[in-house]
C-alpha positions in Angstrom: -16.5 -26.9 15.4 -15.1 -26.2 12.3 -10.7 -27.1 12.2 -8.8 -24.4 12.4 -6.4 -23.6 9.0 -3.4 -23.9 9.1 -1.3 -21.1 7.9 0.4 -21.1 4.6 4.3 -19.7 5.2 4.6 -18.4 1.9 1.2 -16.5 2.8 1.9 -12.8 3.7 -1.6 -11.8 3.5 -4.0 -14.6 3.5 -8.3 -13.7 3.5 -10.3 -16.3 3.2 -14.1 -15.0 2.8 -14.0 -12.1 4.7 -16.5 -9.5 5.4 -16.5 -6.3 7.0 -19.6 -4.9 8.6 -20.2 -1.7 10.5 -23.3 -0.2 11.5 -25.1 -2.5 8.8 -23.3 -1.3 6.1 -21.1 -3.9 4.2 -17.4 -2.1 3.5 -15.5 -5.2 2.3 -16.5 -8.4 1.3 -17.3 -11.7 1.1 -13.6 -11.3 0.1 -10.9 -13.8 -0.7 -7.4 -12.6 -1.6 -3.7 -14.0 -0.5 -0.4 -12.4 -1.0 2.8 -14.0 -1.9 6.3 -13.3 -0.9 7.6 -11.5 -3.3 4.9 -9.8 -4.8 3.6 -6.2 -5.4 0.1 -5.5 -5.5 -1.5 -2.8 -6.3 -5.3 -2.5 -5.2 -7.5 0.0 -7.0 -11.3 1.0 -7.1 -13.7 4.0 -6.9 -14.5 5.7 -3.6 -16.5 4.0 -1.6 -14.5 0.7 -2.5 -13.8 -0.6 0.1 -9.9 0.0 -0.4 -8.6 1.5 2.7 -11.0 -0.8 5.2 -8.8 -3.3 3.1 -5.4 -2.1 4.1 -6.5 -1.2 7.3 -7.0 -5.4 8.3 -3.7 -6.0 6.2 -2.3 -3.5 8.7 -4.0 -5.3 11.7 -5.9 -2.0 12.5 -8.8 -3.6 11.8 -10.9 -7.0 12.3 -13.0 -9.1 9.8 -16.6 -9.1 11.1 -16.6 -12.8 9.5 -14.5 -15.1 8.0 -10.5 -15.5 8.5 -8.1 -12.8 8.2 -4.1 -14.4 8.8 -1.3 -12.1 8.7 2.2 -13.3 8.3 1.0 -16.6 9.4 -0.7 -15.2 12.6 -4.5 -15.5 12.4 -6.8 -12.4 13.8 -8.2 -12.4 17.2 -5.9 -15.8 18.1 -2.6 -13.2 18.3 -1.2 -10.4 19.8 -1.3 -7.6 17.5 1.4 -5.6 18.9 4.0 -8.6 17.9 2.8 -8.2 15.0 2.1 -4.8 13.4 6.1 -3.7 13.7 6.1 -6.6 11.3 4.0 -4.4 8.8 5.5 -1.0 7.4 2.3 1.4 7.1 2.4 4.7 5.3 -0.7 6.4 5.2 -2.6 10.0 5.9 -3.5 8.3 9.2 0.2 8.2 9.9 0.9 11.3 8.3 -1.8 13.5 10.5 0.2 12.1 14.3 3.6 13.3 13.0 4.8 16.4 15.2 5.5 19.1 12.3 8.7 20.0 14.9 9.7 16.5 14.6 13.4 16.3 12.6 13.1 14.1 9.7 16.0 11.7 10.8 14.5 11.4 14.0 11.0 10.5 12.5 12.7 7.7 10.5 15.2 6.1 13.1 12.5 6.0 15.7 10.2 3.9 13.5 13.0 0.9 14.7 11.2 1.1 18.2 7.6 1.5 16.9 7.4 4.7 18.2 6.1 8.5 16.7 9.2 10.6 17.3 12.1 10.6 19.3 12.2 11.3 22.9 14.8 9.8 25.5 15.6 6.3 23.7 18.9 5.7 22.6 20.1 4.5 19.1 23.1 2.8 18.1 25.2 3.6 14.9 23.7 0.8 12.8 20.0 1.9 13.8 21.4 5.8 12.0 23.4 4.1 9.5 19.7 2.1 8.3 18.1 5.7 8.8 20.3 6.8 6.5 20.2 4.3 3.9 16.2 3.9 3.6 16.3 8.0 3.1 18.2 7.2 0.2 16.2 4.8 -0.8 13.4 6.5 -1.9 15.5 9.7 -2.7 15.6 11.6 0.6 18.8 12.0 2.2 19.2 15.7 2.0 16.3 16.1 4.1 17.3 14.3 7.0 18.1 18.2 9.6 14.9 19.2 8.2 11.7 19.7 10.2 8.7 17.4 8.8 6.6 20.4 9.0 8.8 22.5 6.1 8.9 20.0 3.4 6.6 19.8 1.0 4.1 17.4 0.3 6.1 15.2 -2.1 9.1 15.5 0.0 6.7 14.1 3.3 5.4 10.9 0.8 9.0 9.9 1.0 9.9 10.2 4.3 6.9 8.3 5.6 7.7 5.5 3.3 11.6 5.8 4.6 9.8 5.6 8.3 7.8 2.4 6.7 10.6 0.8 5.6 12.6 1.0 8.8 11.8 -1.7 10.8 12.7 -4.5 8.1 9.2 -5.3 7.9 7.8 -8.4 6.0 4.7 -6.3 4.4 4.8 -3.0 3.1 1.4 -1.1 3.0 0.9 2.4 1.2 -2.5 4.1 1.0 -2.4 6.5 -1.5 1.5 7.6 -1.7 0.7 9.8 -4.5 -2.1 11.4 -3.3 -2.6 15.8 -3.4 1.0 15.5 -5.0 1.4 17.6 -8.3 2.7 16.3 -11.6 6.4 16.6 -10.6 6.5 15.4 -7.4 3.9 12.0 -8.8 6.3 11.2 -11.6 9.1 11.4 -9.2 7.7 9.8 -6.5 6.4 7.0 -9.0 9.8 6.3 -10.1 11.4 6.0 -6.6 8.4 3.2 -6.2 9.1 1.4 -9.3 12.9 1.6 -8.3 11.5 -0.1 -4.8 9.4 -2.6 -6.7 12.2 -3.7 -8.7 14.6 -4.6 -5.6 14.7 -8.4 -4.9 15.2 -7.7 -1.1 12.0 -5.2 -0.7 9.3 -6.6 0.8 6.2 -7.6 -0.1 3.9 -4.5 -1.0 0.3 -3.1 -1.3 0.0 0.1 -2.5 -3.4 1.3 -3.1 -4.8 4.0 -5.6 -8.1 5.4 -7.3 -5.6 6.8 -10.5 -4.0 3.7 -12.9 -1.6 6.7 -13.9 0.1 6.5 -10.1 0.9 2.6 -11.0 4.3 2.2 -10.6 6.3 -0.1 -13.3 7.6 -3.6 -11.8 4.4 -4.3 -10.0 3.2 -7.5 -10.5 -0.6 -8.4 -9.2 -3.7 -5.8 -9.0 -7.3 -6.6 -7.6 -10.3 -4.4 -8.4 -12.8 -3.4 -5.9 -16.2 -1.8 -6.3 -18.5 -1.4 -3.3 -16.2 -4.0 -1.6 -16.9 -6.9 -4.2 -14.0 -8.3 -6.2 -14.4 -7.2 -10.4 -11.2 -8.8 -11.0 -7.9 -9.9 -9.0 -4.8 -11.5 -10.5 -1.6 -10.5 -12.7 -2.3 -6.8 -13.1 -1.9 -7.3 -17.1 -4.7 -9.3 -16.7 -6.8 -7.4 -14.1 -6.4 -4.2 -15.8 -8.3 -4.0 -18.5 -10.6 -1.5 -20.1 -13.3 -4.1 -19.4 -12.7 -4.5 -16.2 -12.1 -0.7 -15.2 -15.2 0.2 -16.8 -17.2 -2.6 -14.5 -15.3 -0.9 -11.5 -15.9 2.7 -12.1 -19.5 2.4 -14.1 -18.5 4.1 -16.8 -16.7 3.3 -20.6 -13.4 3.6 -19.8 -10.1 3.6 -22.7 -7.4 2.3 -21.6 -3.3 2.6 -22.6 0.1 1.1 -21.7 3.1 3.1 -22.9 6.6 2.4 -21.8 5.1 0.2 -18.8 2.9 2.7 -17.8 -0.6 2.8 -17.4 -2.9 5.5 -18.5 -7.3 5.9 -18.3 -9.1 8.3 -20.0 -13.7 8.1 -20.3 -14.6 6.8 -23.7 -16.2 9.2 -26.1 -17.8 6.5 -27.2 -20.0 4.5 -24.4 -19.7 1.0 -24.7 -16.2 1.3 -26.8 -13.0 -0.2 -24.6 -9.8 -0.8 -26.3 -6.6 -1.7 -24.0 -3.2 -1.3 -26.1 -0.7 -3.0 -24.1 2.6 -2.9 -26.2 2.6 0.6 -27.5 
């Protein structure tokens, strides 16, 4: 019998050789990945790369078929996930789909402190409502507090859901394609707010899933690049995010530029030629 691994208190995510299979198809893995305190990770890859499945496992919403998944010092399959999940903040399309359209934004955010969706008969103290206001302010959405969720634009909804994810003061923040479906202006506003959050030393460790390098906020430190559930590269973002690695992951020749701390990618006109201008 193999000895039980002792959790490392500095690791919020500690996945050791994990694999997720469904109906005979491998969605993720085998994959080993660790996220430490204060790190800001980007998980990047094409459709079907396994990004969302990996994030669901990091949210304690999916168990590995094999390998060991440790979250916040607790091993999945050997802990009460109802106690674990409130320590993880999550913003995703699945969460958005559960929000009643007539729910007031302030109630939607404050209710996250009790791990419920929307306000019912529970009572909140002033410190709870004050924190909800602070979380909305942190994403530039304090003026939306009295609005119904269904009246918000897509960009406003994204910011409100991130405020909700932060409400419980999570140790780990997971953002699944937060800029998906946004127009250019809304995307840039959200990227700026996420960059501010990334630079805040009191903010939780963060994992952001995206398809597009243009959606990576300044201040993110690490990257995990996937293709068909397997790791193409992982580590410091500037080492992972190269034209060569992106070309492998997306299986076409990619040109990558870095301008003022932001990344921009496009398909190369000449196949086989990759360049990465890091310091323009």
